[in-house]
All heavy atoms as an XYZ file, in Angstrom:
781
protein
N     137.448    114.499     73.958
C     136.547    114.866     75.033
C     137.301    114.792     76.352
O     137.994    113.832     76.634
C     135.358    113.895     75.044
C     134.418    114.157     76.184
S     132.816    113.399     75.926
C     132.970    111.975     76.937
N     137.147    115.848     77.175
C     137.807    115.916     78.470
C     136.830    115.520     79.561
O     135.699    115.951     79.574
C     138.297    117.336     78.749
C     139.386    117.750     77.817
C     139.230    118.410     76.640
C     140.761    117.512     77.964
N     140.428    118.609     76.044
C     141.411    118.054     76.856
C     141.541    116.883     78.924
C     142.776    118.003     76.675
C     142.893    116.839     78.756
C     143.506    117.393     77.637
N     137.301    114.719     80.470
C     136.489    114.323     81.612
C     137.206    114.800     82.867
O     138.367    114.489     83.080
C     136.296    112.786     81.667
C     135.500    112.394     82.883
C     135.644    112.294     80.398
N     136.511    115.579     83.671
C     137.092    116.083     84.917
C     136.717    115.173     86.067
O     135.546    114.843     86.240
C     136.585    117.495     85.204
S     137.124    118.693     83.992
N     137.719    114.781     86.821
C     137.471    113.940     87.989
C     137.086    114.835     89.164
O     137.552    115.963     89.270
C     138.714    113.144     88.333
N     136.235    114.338     90.062
C     135.890    115.122     91.250
C     137.119    115.268     92.135
O     138.041    114.455     92.055
C     134.805    114.285     91.932
C     135.021    112.903     91.446
C     135.600    113.036     90.061
N     137.156    116.308     92.976
C     138.309    116.466     93.868
C     138.404    115.276     94.811
O     137.383    114.673     95.162
C     138.012    117.752     94.632
C     136.584    118.045     94.421
C     136.153    117.334     93.182
N     139.622    114.900     95.204
C     139.763    113.762     96.118
C     139.133    114.058     97.468
O     139.078    115.211     97.897
C     141.271    113.581     96.241
C     141.845    114.900     95.877
C     140.894    115.530     94.903
N     138.685    113.012     98.127
C     138.100    113.178     99.454
C     139.212    113.426    100.467
O     140.394    113.205    100.193
C     137.324    111.923     99.851
O     138.229    110.843    100.042
N     138.825    113.862    101.651
C     139.803    114.061    102.725
C     140.529    112.749    103.004
O     141.742    112.731    103.178
C     139.101    114.568    104.011
C     138.571    115.984    103.821
C     140.023    114.508    105.213
C     139.621    117.051    103.733
N     139.797    111.648    103.038
C     140.401    110.344    103.308
C     141.465    110.013    102.274
O     142.544    109.531    102.616
C     139.335    109.233    103.333
C     138.376    109.311    104.485
C     137.203    110.254    104.239
O     137.125    110.872    103.151
O     136.379    110.393    105.150
N     141.173    110.252    100.989
C     142.132    109.970     99.920
C     143.378    110.846    100.067
O     144.495    110.370     99.875
C     141.491    110.198     98.550
C     140.420    109.179     98.209
C     139.609    109.577     96.984
O     139.401    110.751     96.711
N     139.146    108.573     96.242
N     143.186    112.121    100.408
C     144.324    113.021    100.564
C     145.202    112.605    101.742
O     146.420    112.630    101.640
C     143.850    114.464    100.743
C     143.292    115.064     99.471
S     142.809    116.776     99.685
C     144.411    117.517     99.983
N     144.592    112.230    102.862
C     145.359    111.811    104.032
C     146.148    110.535    103.737
O     147.308    110.410    104.117
C     144.440    111.596    105.242
C     143.796    112.852    105.831
C     142.756    112.483    106.874
C     144.836    113.775    106.412
N     145.533    109.596    103.039
C     146.187    108.341    102.705
C     147.340    108.549    101.723
O     148.376    107.899    101.813
C     145.178    107.354    102.123
N     147.176    109.483    100.792
C     148.181    109.721     99.761
C     149.330    110.604    100.231
O     150.374    110.659     99.589
C     147.522    110.341     98.531
N     149.155    111.313    101.337
C     150.163    112.270    101.810
C     150.459    112.096    103.291
O     150.216    113.010    104.085
C     149.671    113.704    101.554
C     149.412    113.969    100.099
O     150.336    114.006     99.295
N     148.152    114.149     99.732
N     151.007    110.935    103.697
C     151.196    110.688    105.126
C     152.191    111.612    105.815
O     152.114    111.812    107.005
C     151.678    109.239    105.175
C     152.297    109.011    103.834
C     151.509    109.853    102.871
N     153.118    112.241    105.092
C     154.123    113.074    105.728
C     153.792    114.551    105.777
O     154.554    115.327    106.322
N     152.673    114.949    105.225
C     152.331    116.374    105.172
C     151.661    116.830    106.462
O     150.995    116.068    107.139
C     151.406    116.656    103.989
C     152.115    116.488    102.661
C     151.372    117.184    101.576
C     152.184    117.123    100.291
N     151.524    117.816     99.221
N     151.829    118.113    106.758
C     151.221    118.680    107.960
C     149.731    118.921    107.721
O     149.302    119.060    106.566
C     151.870    120.029    108.334
O     151.553    120.980    107.325
C     153.376    119.892    108.505
N     148.944    118.998    108.788
C     147.521    119.312    108.623
C     147.301    120.642    107.913
O     146.360    120.780    107.134
C     146.991    119.353    110.064
C     147.915    118.489    110.828
C     149.263    118.666    110.179
N     148.182    121.622    108.148
C     148.039    122.926    107.498
C     148.161    122.782    105.983
O     147.347    123.302    105.227
C     149.084    123.932    108.042
C     148.785    124.245    109.515
C     149.103    125.210    107.213
C     149.877    125.036    110.214
N     149.174    122.041    105.517
C     149.356    121.892    104.073
C     148.255    121.035    103.453
O     147.791    121.320    102.347
C     150.745    121.339    103.737
O     150.932    120.056    104.280
N     147.803    120.008    104.158
C     146.712    119.174    103.637
C     145.418    119.974    103.517
O     144.701    119.867    102.522
C     146.482    117.959    104.537
C     147.518    116.848    104.434
C     147.280    115.815    105.521
C     147.481    116.205    103.064
N     145.133    120.793    104.531
C     143.919    121.600    104.495
C     144.012    122.636    103.376
O     143.026    122.904    102.683
C     143.672    122.268    105.843
C     142.328    122.954    106.013
C     141.170    121.964    105.855
C     142.242    123.633    107.369
N     145.191    123.200    103.167
C     145.403    124.165    102.089
C     145.150    123.503    100.733
O     144.456    124.056     99.883
C     146.837    124.714    102.155
C     147.149    125.746    101.095
C     146.426    127.061    101.311
O     146.165    127.447    102.441
N     146.097    127.742    100.235
N     145.698    122.308    100.539
C     145.489    121.589     99.276
C     144.016    121.253     99.075
O     143.482    121.421     97.979
C     146.313    120.296     99.255
C     147.780    120.528     99.045
C     148.559    119.229     99.010
O     147.976    118.163     98.728
O     149.775    119.281     99.276
N     143.373    120.768    100.123
C     141.952    120.429    100.015
C     141.127    121.671     99.686
O     140.288    121.648     98.787
C     141.457    119.789    101.317
C     140.001    119.424    101.261
C     139.573    118.321    100.524
C     139.053    120.185    101.925
C     138.233    117.998    100.455
C     137.709    119.862    101.865
C     137.310    118.768    101.133
O     135.978    118.448    101.062
N     141.384    122.758    100.400
C     140.655    123.998    100.150
C     140.856    124.504     98.736
O     139.905    124.945     98.081
N     142.076    124.432     98.248
C     142.369    124.866     96.880
C     141.603    124.019     95.872
O     141.038    124.538     94.907
C     143.887    124.784     96.609
O     144.560    125.637     97.543
C     144.220    125.226     95.194
N     141.563    122.727     96.111
C     140.874    121.821     95.175
C     139.366    122.024     95.143
O     138.733    121.795     94.125
C     141.212    120.374     95.497
C     142.640    120.050     95.153
C     142.974    118.623     95.416
N     144.380    118.403     95.115
C     144.989    117.244     95.248
N     144.323    116.199     95.682
N     146.262    117.128     94.955
N     138.788    122.440     96.265
C     137.333    122.658     96.276
C     136.986    124.130     96.060
O     135.821    124.511     96.088
C     136.670    122.128     97.572
C     137.165    122.885     98.804
C     136.875    120.628     97.706
C     136.342    122.627    100.055
N     138.010    124.963     95.861
C     137.778    126.378     95.602
C     137.465    127.207     96.832
O     136.853    128.260     96.741
N     137.876    126.733     98.010
C     137.623    127.449     99.272
C     138.899    127.440    100.100
O     139.106    126.572    100.933
C     136.473    126.793    100.035
C     135.166    126.865     99.280
C     134.063    126.135    100.007
C     132.783    126.222     99.178
N     131.719    125.414     99.745
N     139.749    128.415     99.866
C     141.025    128.495    100.560
C     140.815    128.723    102.058
O     140.022    129.580    102.439
C     141.869    129.650     99.986
O     142.007    129.440     98.583
C     143.237    129.713    100.622
N     141.515    127.967    102.909
C     141.389    128.168    104.357
C     141.857    129.557    104.777
O     142.831    130.085    104.240
C     142.322    127.106    104.949
C     142.518    126.103    103.869
C     142.407    126.852    102.582
N     141.142    130.131    105.728
C     141.492    131.440    106.277
C     141.722    131.264    107.777
O     140.857    130.737    108.484
C     140.361    132.467    106.024
C     140.692    133.803    106.683
C     140.112    132.640    104.537
N     142.888    131.706    108.239
C     143.248    131.589    109.650
C     143.107    132.946    110.321
O     143.572    133.955    109.792
C     144.688    131.095    109.803
C     144.878    129.672    109.345
C     145.162    129.381    108.016
C     144.758    128.612    110.237
C     145.326    128.079    107.587
C     144.923    127.302    109.824
C     145.212    127.040    108.492
O     145.367    125.744    108.079
N     142.488    132.963    111.497
C     142.321    134.186    112.276
C     142.830    133.952    113.691
O     142.447    132.967    114.339
C     140.838    134.585    112.367
C     140.247    134.938    111.017
O     140.806    135.832    110.355
O     139.238    134.314    110.633
N     143.681    134.850    114.165
C     144.148    134.800    115.548
C     143.028    135.331    116.435
O     142.612    136.477    116.299
C     145.415    135.636    115.728
C     145.966    135.732    117.149
C     146.378    134.357    117.668
C     147.145    136.694    117.182
N     142.513    134.486    117.323
C     141.423    134.892    118.215
C     141.944    135.411    119.549
O     141.397    136.358    120.097
C     140.469    133.720    118.474
C     139.760    133.125    117.264
C     138.866    131.978    117.702
C     138.954    134.185    116.537
N     142.974    134.755    120.081
C     143.502    135.136    121.393
C     145.007    134.929    121.433
O     145.527    133.980    120.862
C     142.916    134.258    122.500
C     141.504    134.520    122.879
C     141.165    133.649    124.078
C     139.696    133.667    124.395
N     139.384    132.752    125.503
N     145.660    135.803    122.140
C     147.071    135.644    122.492
C     147.144    136.049    123.951
O     146.960    137.217    124.293
C     147.953    136.540    121.630
N     147.343    135.076    124.821
C     147.320    135.364    126.250
C     148.435    134.623    126.967
O     149.146    133.833    126.353
C     145.957    135.005    126.840
C     145.541    133.573    126.592
C     144.087    133.295    126.943
O     143.371    134.223    127.339
O     143.683    132.134    126.825
N     148.557    134.886    128.219
C     149.587    134.247    129.032
C     150.816    135.123    129.152
O     150.939    136.154    128.498
N     151.734    134.690    129.975
C     152.968    135.431    130.192
C     153.953    135.143    129.069
O     153.812    134.149    128.348
C     153.558    135.067    131.541
C     152.633    135.438    132.697
C     153.193    135.007    134.034
O     154.296    134.502    134.129
N     152.399    135.217    135.087
N     154.940    135.985    128.916
C     155.906    135.867    127.822
C     156.585    134.493    127.789
O     156.844    133.952    126.716
C     156.954    136.962    127.919
N     156.846    133.922    128.948
C     157.524    132.626    128.990
C     156.558    131.445    128.841
O     157.002    130.301    128.725
C     158.330    132.487    130.296
C     157.477    132.388    131.511
N     156.906    133.497    132.095
C     157.088    131.321    132.249
C     156.205    133.108    133.151
N     156.299    131.800    133.266
N     155.255    131.709    128.855
C     154.272    130.637    128.731
C     153.019    131.155    128.011
O     151.932    131.203    128.587
C     153.910    130.097    130.115
C     153.240    128.755    130.077
C     153.088    128.188    131.482
O     153.230    128.884    132.482
N     152.784    126.916    131.555
N     153.167    131.524    126.725
C     152.021    132.070    125.991
C     151.035    130.973    125.576
O     151.373    129.783    125.566
C     152.661    132.707    124.764
C     153.872    131.876    124.528
C     154.365    131.477    125.902
N     149.835    131.388    125.228
C     148.821    130.483    124.700
C     148.082    131.224    123.586
O     147.554    132.309    123.802
C     147.845    130.043    125.787
C     146.894    128.976    125.277
O     147.293    128.078    124.541
N     145.636    129.065    125.653
N     148.083    130.636    122.415
C     147.442    131.245    121.263
C     146.236    130.423    120.845
O     146.245    129.198    120.974
C     148.423    131.327    120.086
C     149.606    132.203    120.360
C     150.774    131.671    120.881
C     149.552    133.567    120.118
C     151.875    132.472    121.148
C     150.642    134.387    120.379
C     151.805    133.833    120.903
N     145.215    131.090    120.335
C     144.025    130.426    119.813
C     143.778    130.939    118.397
O     143.677    132.149    118.193
C     142.790    130.714    120.686
O     143.071    130.293    122.031
C     141.565    129.963    120.172
N     143.711    130.014    117.453
C     143.425    130.351    116.058
C     142.128    129.696    115.621
O     141.784    128.605    116.093
C     144.543    129.854    115.129
C     145.607    130.870    114.876
C     146.681    130.974    115.730
C     145.539    131.720    113.778
C     147.678    131.915    115.513
C     146.519    132.659    113.547
C     147.596    132.759    114.410
N     141.425    130.377    114.721
C     140.249    129.808    114.057
C     140.624    129.649    112.588
O     141.208    130.543    111.992
C     139.054    130.742    114.188
C     137.833    130.257    113.374
C     136.641    131.177    113.503
N     137.001    132.514    113.055
C     136.513    133.639    113.573
N     135.651    133.605    114.553
N     136.886    134.811    113.110
N     140.272    128.498    112.024
C     140.430    128.289    110.587
C     139.039    128.108    109.995
O     138.198    127.414    110.567
C     141.351    127.099    110.246
C     140.789    125.778    110.751
C     141.592    127.025    108.740
N     138.804    128.769    108.874
C     137.516    128.679    108.195
C     137.750    128.187    106.770
O     138.579    128.746    106.046
C     136.814    130.050    108.170
O     136.685    130.521    109.509
C     135.437    129.961    107.525
N     137.021    127.129    106.408
C     137.055    126.589    105.049
C     135.607    126.489    104.608
O     134.861    125.644    105.098
C     137.710    125.193    104.989
C     137.784    124.696    103.556
C     139.082    125.208    105.614
N     135.198    127.382    103.726
C     133.799    127.399    103.320
C     132.919    127.710    104.507
O     133.099    128.725    105.179
N     131.983    126.804    104.815
C     131.057    126.989    105.933
C     131.548    126.352    107.233
O     130.848    126.378    108.232
C     129.688    126.401    105.586
C     129.000    127.151    104.457
O     129.304    128.348    104.272
O     128.171    126.542    103.762
N     132.727    125.765    107.209
C     133.257    125.069    108.375
C     134.301    125.918    109.080
O     135.234    126.397    108.451
C     133.902    123.733    107.945
O     132.909    122.928    107.324
C     134.479    122.987    109.128
N     134.122    126.111    110.386
C     135.103    126.837    111.195
C     135.449    126.004    112.412
O     134.560    125.480    113.075
C     134.539    128.184    111.652
O     134.389    129.052    110.568
N     136.750    125.899    112.696
C     137.222    125.150    113.855
C     138.349    125.934    114.511
O     138.989    126.762    113.873
C     137.741    123.780    113.434
S     136.477    122.714    112.713
N     138.577    125.667    115.789
C     139.623    126.373    116.520
C     140.676    125.408    117.030
O     140.435    124.211    117.168
C     139.055    127.163    117.717
O     138.441    126.252    118.617
C     138.074    128.216    117.270
N     141.837    125.969    117.325
C     142.920    125.212    117.920
C     143.733    126.106    118.820
O     143.830    127.313    118.576
N     144.305    125.530    119.875
C     145.121    126.275    120.828
C     146.510    125.661    120.890
O     146.675    124.463    120.668
C     144.507    126.227    122.219
C     143.200    126.946    122.335
C     142.663    126.903    123.766
O     143.037    126.051    124.550
N     141.795    127.832    124.089
N     147.492    126.486    121.224
C     148.844    125.984    121.374
C     149.768    127.018    121.969
O     149.419    128.199    122.064
N     150.983    126.586    122.351
C     151.955    127.484    122.974
C     152.680    128.390    121.977
O     153.472    129.227    122.377
C     152.932    126.514    123.648
C     152.850    125.284    122.811
C     151.422    125.202    122.333
N     152.401    128.212    120.684
C     152.957    129.086    119.651
C     151.886    129.284    118.587
O     150.923    128.513    118.505
C     154.210    128.475    119.019
O     153.861    127.325    118.263
N     152.063    130.317    117.765
C     151.098    130.547    116.689
C     151.077    129.356    115.743
O     150.012    128.916    115.305
C     151.438    131.830    115.937
C     151.164    133.079    116.745
C     151.531    134.325    115.960
C     151.252    135.575    116.778
N     151.592    136.801    116.055
N     152.249    128.820    115.439
C     152.344    127.676    114.527
C     151.605    126.457    115.095
O     150.856    125.790    114.387
C     153.814    127.336    114.278
C     154.020    126.191    113.311
C     155.498    125.944    113.076
C     155.708    124.785    112.126
N     157.129    124.548    111.858
N     151.804    126.184    116.368
C     151.147    125.034    117.006
C     149.629    125.215    117.032
O     148.881    124.258    116.809
C     151.683    124.831    118.421
N     149.171    126.437    117.294
C     147.731    126.698    117.340
C     147.105    126.558    115.957
O     146.023    125.986    115.809
C     147.464    128.083    117.914
N     147.773    127.064    114.912
C     147.286    126.897    113.535
C     147.254    125.425    113.157
O     146.310    124.949    112.531
C     148.190    127.637    112.544
C     147.954    129.106    112.446
C     148.854    129.667    111.345
C     148.609    131.113    111.087
N     149.454    131.615    109.998
N     148.310    124.705    113.529
C     148.417    123.270    113.254
C     147.232    122.523    113.868
O     146.597    121.696    113.216
C     149.744    122.754    113.825
C     150.062    121.344    113.521
N     150.936    120.969    112.537
C     149.630    120.193    114.087
C     151.024    119.654    112.509
N     150.246    119.161    113.444
N     146.921    122.835    115.116
C     145.816    122.171    115.813
C     144.480    122.535    115.176
O     143.612    121.664    115.008
C     145.828    122.559    117.303
C     144.797    121.829    118.121
C     145.061    120.331    118.138
C     144.050    119.613    119.005
N     144.218    118.160    118.953
N     144.291    123.804    114.806
C     143.045    124.212    114.162
C     142.856    123.468    112.840
O     141.757    122.993    112.536
C     143.038    125.721    113.934
N     143.921    123.347    112.059
C     143.844    122.625    110.778
C     143.549    121.144    111.019
O     142.747    120.534    110.300
C     145.142    122.788    109.994
N     144.163    120.569    112.036
C     143.937    119.162    112.375
C     142.468    118.922    112.742
O     141.850    117.960    112.279
C     144.850    118.792    113.538
C     144.842    117.348    113.933
C     145.833    117.123    115.065
O     147.043    117.049    114.792
O     145.385    117.034    116.233
N     141.925    119.801    113.566
C     140.527    119.687    113.980
C     139.601    119.842    112.766
O     138.631    119.102    112.609
C     140.184    120.716    115.084
C     138.697    120.738    115.381
C     140.967    120.406    116.345
N     139.925    120.791    111.885
C     139.106    120.998    110.683
C     139.132    119.767    109.783
O     138.094    119.356    109.256
C     139.596    122.226    109.919
N     140.301    119.158    109.609
C     140.394    117.946    108.783
C     139.562    116.818    109.373
O     138.845    116.122    108.653
C     141.857    117.506    108.643
C     142.730    118.353    107.730
C     144.195    117.970    107.895
C     142.291    118.215    106.280
N     139.651    116.644    110.696
C     138.848    115.602    111.347
C     137.363    115.886    111.187
O     136.569    114.983    110.942
C     139.219    115.478    112.823
C     140.568    114.842    113.026
C     140.956    114.790    114.482
C     142.346    114.202    114.629
N     142.823    114.249    115.990
N     136.993    117.157    111.306
C     135.587    117.546    111.148
C     135.126    117.280    109.709
O     134.061    116.700    109.498
C     135.413    119.010    111.521
C     134.011    119.501    111.358
N     132.986    119.099    112.193
C     133.457    120.331    110.449
C     131.862    119.680    111.791
N     132.126    120.433    110.742
N     135.913    117.708    108.749
C     135.553    117.508    107.344
C     135.517    116.028    106.970
O     134.751    115.626    106.110
C     136.538    118.261    106.439
C     136.431    119.783    106.500
C     137.642    120.423    105.830
C     135.145    120.265    105.868
N     136.352    115.240    107.642
C     136.386    113.798    107.398
C     135.193    113.103    108.043
O     134.876    111.979    107.729
C     137.701    113.253    107.966
C     137.958    111.806    107.712
C     139.314    111.445    108.289
C     139.448    109.940    108.419
N     140.684    109.569    109.096
N     134.526    113.815    108.955
C     133.365    113.229    109.611
C     133.654    112.753    111.015
O     132.846    112.085    111.631
N     134.828    113.102    111.543
C     135.194    112.705    112.896
C     134.466    113.548    113.916
O     133.850    114.558    113.598
N     134.571    113.138    115.150
C     133.884    113.873    116.214
C     134.873    114.393    117.243
O     134.543    114.518    118.403
C     132.866    112.960    116.885
O     133.523    111.838    117.440
N     136.102    114.686    116.825
C     137.124    115.115    117.777
C     137.299    116.628    117.765
O     138.402    117.139    117.719
C     138.446    114.422    117.464
C     138.337    112.917    117.575
S     139.895    112.103    117.362
C     140.744    112.646    118.838
N     136.211    117.361    117.812
C     136.283    118.814    117.810
C     136.699    119.334    119.166
O     136.368    118.758    120.194
C     134.924    119.416    117.438
C     134.437    119.128    116.033
C     133.053    119.713    115.841
C     135.381    119.713    115.005
N     137.433    120.430    119.157
C     137.789    121.101    120.397
C     136.509    121.666    121.009
O     135.591    122.044    120.285
C     138.739    122.263    120.104
C     140.090    121.821    119.592
C     140.931    121.218    120.688
O     141.080    121.854    121.726
O     141.426    120.102    120.491
N     136.431    121.759    122.316
C     135.250    122.391    122.913
C     135.164    123.855    122.497
O     136.181    124.504    122.291
C     135.484    122.247    124.415
C     136.912    121.908    124.577
C     137.385    121.303    123.287
N     133.968    124.345    122.400
C     133.773    125.746    122.014
C     134.451    126.649    123.031
O     134.392    126.405    124.232
C     132.282    126.061    121.940
N     135.074    127.691    122.541
C     135.766    128.608    123.461
C     134.759    129.518    124.132
O     134.503    129.407    125.310
C     136.808    129.418    122.693
C     137.937    128.569    122.159
C     138.812    129.375    121.219
C     138.766    128.034    123.312
N     134.208    130.449    123.379
C     133.210    131.319    123.961
C     131.971    131.392    123.078
O     130.957    131.891    123.482
C     133.775    132.739    124.106
C     134.873    132.809    125.123
C     135.863    133.895    124.813
O     136.324    133.979    123.681
O     136.157    134.669    125.716
N     132.089    130.879    121.880
C     131.029    131.082    120.914
C     130.876    129.833    120.058
O     131.775    129.463    119.331
C     131.385    132.292    120.048
C     130.227    132.752    119.203
O     129.299    131.962    118.938
O     130.251    133.909    118.793
N     129.746    129.175    120.129
C     129.551    127.914    119.413
C     129.495    128.116    117.899
O     129.624    127.161    117.158
C     128.268    127.226    119.895
O     127.152    128.038    119.613
N     129.350    129.327    117.406
C     129.301    129.524    115.963
C     130.644    129.219    115.303
O     130.727    129.068    114.096
C     128.846    130.942    115.607
C     129.827    132.009    115.924
C     129.236    133.390    115.682
N     130.046    134.374    116.320
C     130.982    135.087    115.703
N     131.209    134.924    114.440
N     131.694    135.968    116.367
N     131.726    129.102    116.090
C     133.007    128.739    115.519
C     132.973    127.332    114.934
O     133.839    126.958    114.175
C     134.120    128.801    116.574
C     134.417    130.181    117.056
C     135.010    130.383    118.275
C     134.098    131.290    116.291
C     135.299    131.660    118.729
C     134.368    132.568    116.729
C     134.979    132.752    117.962
N     131.999    126.556    115.301
C     131.943    125.173    114.851
C     130.785    124.925    113.891
O     130.289    123.824    113.794
C     131.842    124.235    116.059
C     133.057    124.325    116.917
C     133.062    125.092    118.063
C     134.219    123.676    116.557
C     134.202    125.195    118.841
C     135.354    123.771    117.328
C     135.336    124.539    118.469
N     130.372    125.918    113.170
C     129.299    125.736    112.202
C     129.710    124.681    111.176
O     130.815    124.690    110.703
C     128.992    127.060    111.503
N     128.793    123.816    110.871
C     129.116    122.741    109.915
C     128.761    123.139    108.510
O     128.055    124.040    108.249
C     128.374    121.473    110.291
């Protein structure tokens, strides 16, 4: 007889993988729950020497945004915010223009 264990919680994944980036942790979590994260570039603004990017990451019904001076940094921040949100934290970025980005 096979017994399937439930997917690990966000807390368990963070504790077990201290060196992984938020992007890879969110990818693993999404894969385990059957909801792969989807990243969308919302904004690319600023001058060439000082750009600012905004990404939205969606995992199931949860969407969070992150901003940064590079696409990688903005994705990293969005994944970090999503992990904190999924973990039950309250460190969400302020809504950019539309509060639906933070649907729980």
